[in-house]
N, C-alpha and C positions, 0 to 999 in steps of 0.2 A: 099625387106627387110625394116622393120620399126626400126629406132633406136632413142633412147633418151639419151641424156647425162645429167648428174648433176654434178657440180663440187662444192664441199662443202669446206667452211672455206677460200679458195683463189683459183684463176684460173690460171693455166698455164698447158700446155700439154707438156709431154715428152715422148720420146720413149726408150725402154729399150734396159746382156750376159752370162755359163761355165760347170760344169762338173760332173760325177758320177758313189753296191748291193749283197748278201751272200746266203746261202743256204736254202732250203725250210723250214719253219716253220709254221705249221697252226695246230690248236689244239697242240698236241704233237707228231705229225706222220710227217715223211719224208717218200716221196714215194721212192720206189726202184729205182735204177739209170736207168734201162732199161725202166721203166713204162711209163716215159713221151715222149719216141720215141727219135728220132734223136737229139743229143745234139749239141747246137751251140758251136762254138769256145769260150774258156775261155778268149781268147786275144781279147780286142776290135780292131776293124779294124779302119783304119786311116779315120776318117770322123768327121764332124763338126755338124752332125745331131745325136742326142742322147736322148733317154728317159730313164727317172729314176722314178721307182715306189717309191713314198715317204712314201705312207701308202697304205695298203692293207686289212684294216679291215673294221668294221662296228661300230655300236654305242658302242659294247662290249668293255669296257676299259682294254684292255689286253696288255701286255708289248711288245710282239713280233709282233704285228701289229697294228701299228698307224692307225689314222683315215684316210679315202680315199683322196688321193693326188696323182697327177702324175705331174712330171717336164719333160718339153720338151725345150731341147737347140737345137737351129738351127742358126748357124752362131752367129751373135751378139745378138740373141734373147733368153732370159730366160722366158719362159711361164709356169705358174702354173695352173694346171686343178683341180679344188677343193681343199678345205682348211680345211680338217679334223684335228682331234685332233693331237696336236705336229707335225704338217707340218714344223714349224720354226725349231723345233730340227733337223729333217732330212735334211733341206737344209743347216743347219750350219755344220752338220756332213760332208757334201760334201764341206765345206768352201765356201759355195755360200752366199754372203750378201744377207740378207733379202730385203734390198732396191734396190735390180737390178732385181727384177722380177715383172711380171704383171701376174693378176689373171683372169682366166675365170672359170664360175660356170656352171655346167651340170644342177643343179636345186637346190632348196632353202631349202632341207631337213637339219636339224640341224647337221647331222654327216658330212656334206659335207661343212658346213659353220663355224661351231664352233672355227675354228682356225683364223678366219678372224681378230679379234682384235689384236692378237699377231703378225700378220704378219703386220698389219698395224701400230701399234703403238711402235713395237720394231724396224722396218724397218727404222724410221727416226733416231734413235739414232745415235750419231756420234761416233760410236765404230765400230770395224772391222765387226761385225755381223749385222751392220744396212746399215748406208751410203746413205739412200735415199735423194736425192735433189729434185726431181720432186714430182708432185703429186702422191699418189698411185692408179693405174689405175685398174679397176675392170669391166669385162664384165659379163653379166649374164641375164637370162630370166626375164620376166616382174615381177617387185617387188624388183628387185636389187637395183635400184636407190633409192627407199623408205628405203629398209633395211640400205643402206650405210649411208643415212641421218640420220637415227633414230641412227646408232652406233655414228655419230658424237656428236649427241646430249648426247647420254649416257656417252660419255667420256669428255664432256666439263671441268667438273673439272680437270681431268688429265691434259688436254692441257692447261688450265687456270694456273694450278700450275708450268707446266715444262717450259711452254713457248717455244716450239720449235720455230726456225728461219726458217726452210725449211723442204720439205718431208713429211709434216703431212696432206696436203690437200688431199681430196679424188676426184677422176675422175671416176664417175661410169656411166655405160651405159646398158640401156635395149637392147636386141636384139630379133629379130624373125629369123627363119630359112634362111639361106644363108650365104654369105662370110661375115665375123664379124670384121676380122682383116686382113690387107695386108701391111707389112712393110718390107725391108731388105730381100727381096726375101722369105719370109714366108707367107703363106696364111692359114688362119683358117676358116673353113667353120663348121657351126652349122647346125644340122639336128634334126628333131623332133624324139623322140623315145617314147616307151609306158612303163611308170612307173605308174600303177595305172591310174589314171585320171588326173594327174598333168602335168603342163608345164615343160616337161624334154626334155634335149638334148644330143646328143654325139657331137663328135667333129672329123673333119678329118684335119691333119695338113701336108701341101705339103711344100716340100722345096728340091729345086735342083733335080726335077725329082723323088724324093722319098716321101713316106708318111706313116704316121701313123694315126690310127683311134682308138678312144677311144669310146667304146659303151655308156659310162654313165650308169645308172640304167636303166635296160629294160627287160621286157618280150620279146618273139621273135618278131623281126621288120624288116619288108620290106624295111623300110626307111634305117635302119642300113645296111643291105646287099646291097642295092643299092648304098649308099655312101662309101661303103668299098670297092667295086671293085677295083682292082689293087693296093690296098694297099700293101705295104711291111710287115707291122706288124699290127695285130690286137689285142688290149687289151680290153677283154671282162669281165664284171662281171659275177658272176654265184652264183646261190642259190640251197641248196638242204637239205633234211632230210632223215632220214631212213624210210622205209615203216611203220614200227611200230609206229612212231610217227605222220605219215601222216594219219594213220587209225583211230587214236584216237583224232586227234585236227584239228578241223575246221579252227581255227586261223592260224596254219602253213600251212594248204593247201591253204587258201585264199592269205595268204602273197606270198607265191612262185608262185601262179599262176598268180597274178595280178601284181607283182612287180618286179620279177626276173626270169632270164632264168635258166632252169636246165641244168646240163651237156651235156645230149642228145641233148637238143635244142641248146644250143651254139655251140656244135660239128657239128650240120646240118648247122647252118650259117658259122662257118669256112670252112666246106666242099664246100659250095657254093661259098664262097669268094676266097680260096685257096691262102692265104697270104704266105709269105716266112716263118713268124713265127706267131702263135698265141699263145696268154699269157692270163692267168687268173689272176684276181684282185679283190679285194671288196667280199670277201667271206662270203656269208650269209650262214652259216652253222648251222642248228637248232637241238637242243637237250634239255632234260629236266633232272630232277634228276634222272629218271630210264633209259632213252635212251640217250646215248652219240651222241655227233654231228658226222657226217660222217668223215672219215679219208681221208687224201689226195689221198691214194692209191684207195680208192673207188670213189673219184671224178674222177681220171684219168681213171679208169676201165669203168666207165658209159660214159664218153667223148668218149673212142675208140669204143663204139658201132655205133658212127655216124661220127667219124673223126679220120684219120690216119696220117695226115700230122705232121709237126714239131709243138711242143707244150711245153710250159714252164708253170709250176704252179708258179705264181708271189709270192714274198716275199719282204718285205720293203727293200729298197736300192738295188733291182735288176736294172741293166742298161743294155740297149739295143742300140748298135750302128747300125745306119742304113746307108748303102751305097750300093753299087753294091752287097754287101753280108750283112748279118745281124748277129751280134756277141753279145753274152751275157756275162756279167760280174757280178761276186757276190762280192759286197765289203764288208769288214768286218765292222762289226758296232763296 
């Protein structure tokens, strides 16, 4: 694995810790209770390994699904994967200070990175929602170091005016496939996935003999299946459109074929992996003025043609506790 670090504005490296989801809302549809299959317990199990979907949306600026972002809490570690629109709002809804998290990026598309300036610059404020005292730590594919260095340049005026004393430095690291982080019993492994022809990754997070896998943005991927084997929970992106739209739109056909996984394709991968729980996030549901986007019930129905196991259709602030059993909690927004 090749890695490169850049620390901008000042140098110190610190290591980072807690807690947190509500019922399905995508489009305006809620799937029927029996559609998603066996329901997980509403009561979280006693565990210090938890995943919270901070944002399950796309570039579409909708109020019910914020930009793509996932929080993983494992022991004393608070790790955020991708930083879409309003990631910071969801973190503070959980009463997690922004300055206590570390950031990992699956790829550098803007919908996965647009929230970074807010997480960085609000995180150093000496208020309950900030509190960062060490550098802002960021891991991502090639180009992450350059992006963060340029962000530091873009906000030079803000930093000059506010004159922060600590927590404003950036420690950024480019990675390639392999173990990219290992601290306090937590191991994060990045693996290549297939998102058009760009440099994109998924992640596996292992802690105390349990694991969660985040697919990142990907069409069907043997790398994902291989790295997800034995995982307790697999969180997978999904893309779909109604046949009438695909019949008339080459752009829609190309986007879904090259960038995303259909419900049937994701279901096939869930069946091969056989996790305790499969979860959908980052819903690319296409429609136009004449043809509405697919419903969640349609999504589940199509998934069930290839996968019969436990399934949750994710929503913002869905929390999953991982231990000997897996429990799902929906936190009121």
